[in-house]
N, C-alpha and C positions, 0 to 999 in steps of 0.2 A: 528486712532485706528481701527483695524479689529474687526468686530462683527460677531456673529454666534447665531443661535437659537439652543438651546440644548433641545432635546426631550428625556425623560426617559420613558422606558417601564417596565412593571411589570411581568405579567404572562408569557411572552415569555421566560424569563430566566429559567422557569421550564420545558421547552419543550424537553430537552434532545437532542437526535440526530436530531429532527425536528426543533430545534431552528433556524437554519440558513434559513430554508424555511420561517418561520414566519417573520424573520428579512427582508428577501428579499421582501416579499409581502408588508410589511409595508413601506419599502423604495420606492417601486414602487407606492404605494398609495400616498405617499407624493409628488413624482415627478409629478404624474398625477394631483393632486390637485393644484399644483403650476404652472403647465405648462402655463396657460393663462397669468400669470404675467410676465414671462421672464425666463432667464436661472439661474438655481440654481444647486449647488452641494450638494448631500446628501450622507454622509459617515457614517459608523457605527463603533464604537469601545467601548468596555467595557460597554455594556448595555445602550449606549447613541447614539442617532443619531444627527449628526451635519449638520445643514443646513446653507450654506453660498451662497453668490452671489457676482459677480464682481461689480454690482451696489448695494452698501450697502443699499441704500434707499428702495430696494425691500423687505428687511427683515421686515420693518414696515408693509407693505401690506400683507406679507405672514403670519405674526404672528396670526391674528384672524382666518385665514383659518385653520391653524394647530391645533387650539384649538378644532376643530371638527373632527379630524382624530382618528378613533378607534384604540386602541392599545397603545396610548400614555397616560401615567398616569400623567405626569407633563411636563411643558415646561417653558423656560425662555429665555430672550434675554440677551446674555452674551458678555462681552468684552474680547478679546484675548490679553494677554500681554506676552512678552518674559519671559522665565522661569528664572527670576532673581528677587530677593526681591526688589531691587530698582525700577524695572519696574512694579512689582506688586503693590507696595505702591503708585507709581505715578498714576497708573490706578485707584486705589481705591480713591485717592484724587480727580482726575479729573472727573471720571464718576460715581462712586458709592456714594460719599458723597451727590451729589445733589438729589439722590433718597430717602434720609432720611429726606428731608424737611417735617416738619409737623408730623413726626412720634414720638411717645412717648417712644418707647423702641426698642432696637435692640440687636442682638448678632452676632458675627463673627464665622464662621465655616469653616473648611478646610478639603479637602480630597486629599491625596497624592497618586494618582494612580501610578505615576512614582517614585519609591522608591529611584532613584538615586538623587533626589532633596535633597540638604543638610539639610534643616530644616524639622522637623517633623510637622505633622498636627497641634497639639496644639500651636506650636511656630509660625506657619504661621498665625493662627487665632488671636493670641495675638498681633502680629505685625500689622496686618490689623486693628483690633479693636482699637489699640492705635493710629494709624495714623488718623482714623476717629475722635476720641475724640480730638486729638490735632488740627485738622483742623477746626472742627465745634465749639469747645470750649463751650461757654455758650449756644449755640444753639443745642448742641448735644443731641440726645435722651439718656435716661439712659440705662445702660446695664442690660439686663434681660436674663439670660441664660436658664430660664425655660419656659417662655411664652412670647417671644418677639413679637412685632407687625410686625417686618420685620427682616429677616435673611440675612446677607451678606455671600455669599459662595465663596470660592476659590477652584477651582478644578485643581490640577496639573496633566495635561495629558501628553501624549507622545510628542505632538507638541507644545502646548501653556499652559499657566496658564489662566484659564477662570474665570472671576469674574462676579458675578451677584447678584441681590437682587430682591425679590418679585416674587419668583417662583410661578406659577399658576397651578391649577389642569387641567389635560387634559381630553379627553373624556373617557379614560379608555377602558376596554374590550380587545377584540382580533382584529387583523387586518381584515378589511372587506374582505370577500370572502374566508376566511380560514376554514370555517365550513360548506361548502356545500351551496346549493341553496334552498330557501324556497319561497312559494307562500303566500303572505299576503292577507287576505280577508279584503280589505280596504273600510270601510263604510265612511260616512261623519261625524261620531261622534268623541268623544274625545278619546275613548279607542284604536281603531285599529291603529292609527298612533303611539301611544306610544308603542303598542305591536311590531310593525314593527321596531321602533327605538331600542327597547331592544334586539330583535333578531339580528339586524344588529350589535349591540354593542358586541354581542357574536360571531361575525365573519360570520354570515349567509348572503349570497348575496340575496337580496330581489327583487322578481317580485311582482306585486300587481294586484289583480282582484277586480273590483267593480261591484256589482249587482245593476241594475237600473230598474225602473218601469215606463218608459215613456208611456203615458203622465201624469201619476200620480206623477212622480217626474220630476222636471223642468230641463231645460238646465243649470240654475244657480246652481242647486244641483250638476250637473256633473262638472261644473267649480270649485266648491268648492273642490271636490275630487282631481281634477288636481292640485289645489293650495297646498293641503295637501301633495300630492306626491312630488311636487317641493320642499317643505320645508324639507321633508325627504332626498331629494337628496343632501342637503347641507352636509349630513353625509355619503351618500351612492354613490355619483356621480349620473350618470343617472340611470333610472329605467324603465323597461318594465311595462306599465300600461294597463290592459285589461278592457273592459266593456262588461258585459253580461246582456242582457235585459230579465227580468223575467215576464213581464206583462202577456203574454198568460198563463204561468204556474200558476201565482197567481190567475188569473180570473178563471181558471179551478178548482183550489183548493177551491176557494170561492163558486163555483157553486155546487161542488159535495161532499165536506167534512164537517164534523161538525166543527163549528166555534172554539170551545175550543182547537182543535188540529192544527189549522192553523199555528201557529208559529213554532211548532216543525216539522210539515210536510215540511214547507218551508225551515227550516234549514237543514233538511236531504237532500232535493233536491240540495240546495246550495253546500253542502259538496260533493255530488256525482259529480256535475258539476265541482267543484274545483279540485277534484281528477284527472279528465280527463285533465283539463287545466294544472295542475301541471306536469303531465307526459309529455305532449306536450312541456312544457317549460324546461324540465330537472330538475324540482324541486323534492326534496326528502322529503318534508314535507309541511304541511299547518300551517299557523299562524293565530290565531284569537285574538281579544281583549276581550275575555270573562273573567269575574271575578265571582267567585263562589257566587251565591245567589243574584247577582245584579238585574237581571230581571227574568221573568218566564222561559225563554229558557236557563237560566244559573243555574238552580238547579242541584244538583248532578244527579238526575234521568234523567232530560232532557239532560244533557251533555252526559251521558252514552248512551242514546237513539240515539243521534246524532252520537257519535263515532262508533256505530255499522255499519254504512254505509261507514266509512272512510277506504280506502285501505292504505293510507299513514298516518304516525304519525301526530297528530294534536297538535301543541305546543300552549300553552296558558300562555305566560309569565306574565300576570297580574292576574292569577287565585287567588292568595292570597292577593292581594292588595285591599285597600278600595278606594272609589272614590276620597278622598282628596289626597291620594298618587299619583293616576293616574293624577289628575289635576295638581299637582305640577310638574310632569315631562312634561306634555303637555305644561305648561307655559315655562319651561326651554328650550324646543326645538322649541318654538314659533309656536305651532300648536293650542293652546287653542282658541284664538280669531277667527280663521278660523273655527274650529270645532263647535263653538256655533252659527254660522250663521244659521238663521231659515229656512233652506231648508230641506225638508224631504228626507229620503233615503228609499229604498225598504222595509226595515224591519218595518217601521212605517206606511206603507200602509196596509189597511185592518187588522189592529191590533185587535185581539179579545178582547171583554170586560172582559172575565174571562178565561184566558188561562190555559191550563192543566199544573199543576205543577209536577205531578208524572205520566207521560205517561207510560202505560203498552205496552209491545212490541206487543202483539197480537192485541190490539186495534189500534195501529199505522199501522200495516200491513193491517188490515181490511180497514182502511181509504184509504191507498195508493192503495188498489185493486179496488177502485171505479173509477179510471181513468187510462189512459195510460201514466203513469209518464215517462217510458223510452223514449217514442216518444217526449214528451214535453221537457224533459231534453236534449235530443239529438238535438232538434231544437235550444234550447237556446245555447248549447255548440257550434254548428256550426256557430252561428251568432256572436260569440265573436269578437270584434274589438280591435286593439292594437294601442298604441301610445308610444312615448318615452317621459318620463318626465325628465326634466333637471333642 
């Protein structure tokens, strides 16, 4: 029996004349993701992508990879039967009935995209549900059309009738790379990987920049950031990961400026450097993991003070989320355990005891005038090093 992975997409169908571009990008993303496994065919019809392989066993290996492809809202492993009710019922008996073992309730549903098929959708569903009940008998789960534990679906398409059960949720969002390029300020904490994930899920292609303070931050802290980038790459493919050393700049700030302004001064320098890096990389925006009110540098006044030095838009996809919501996503994308490893990042070095919560612009400018920030930032920018995370 021929099998296929059926991938459904959502927002793409609303794209009007651009729809085919989004479909093509999604198809290419799938091919790229599956290329290391072997040869696959990826075709598109009626808001569904069909993934098949000459070696049917490859589909089992492909399935978990496809769950992390942005743009796919649901997926399932389906059996392809000839468009004949006897063949459909035989397929249901052989391949779908075993999937109902241990289930408490089910329903059968049908969608007849090929209107030439002689039976209508409700008739197809009744016939398949009846066959399941007759085969499983006393072991059959009860029928529940309102809230079933599992749904058997029959899709009458142009080429085959596809039967499946246990459709799963996909990664959702938009195909990766369809919304421009952004530079993620990737720390070693919980928030920034989640911010990068959320922006990538909206179609933004992600480069990342990490600020370090060697020797105050360790090599293991750097390795932690590389690991986080690699975990994001399971959703984004490879990623350009840059490292910018801020030690000299931080020491100069500490020596010349008032302690309570240190955090906001550092953030402004980071944004100015990130602007230059972003332009060099062809990025059209910056992405940070800031959440309103979470720490001193994330008050409304502090964020506004930081934004004043930004030439590019600064996107903060976590701005309205609380910590529990952020942690939940961090666990879902398998970044949480890495993020909480106890290695400091540059923002925790020289942290002031009582940071300024409502910095005034004239006071900040007065502090910045105490040292040659353009030269210090230029030196940090020119020393940025790059690697490919995969």
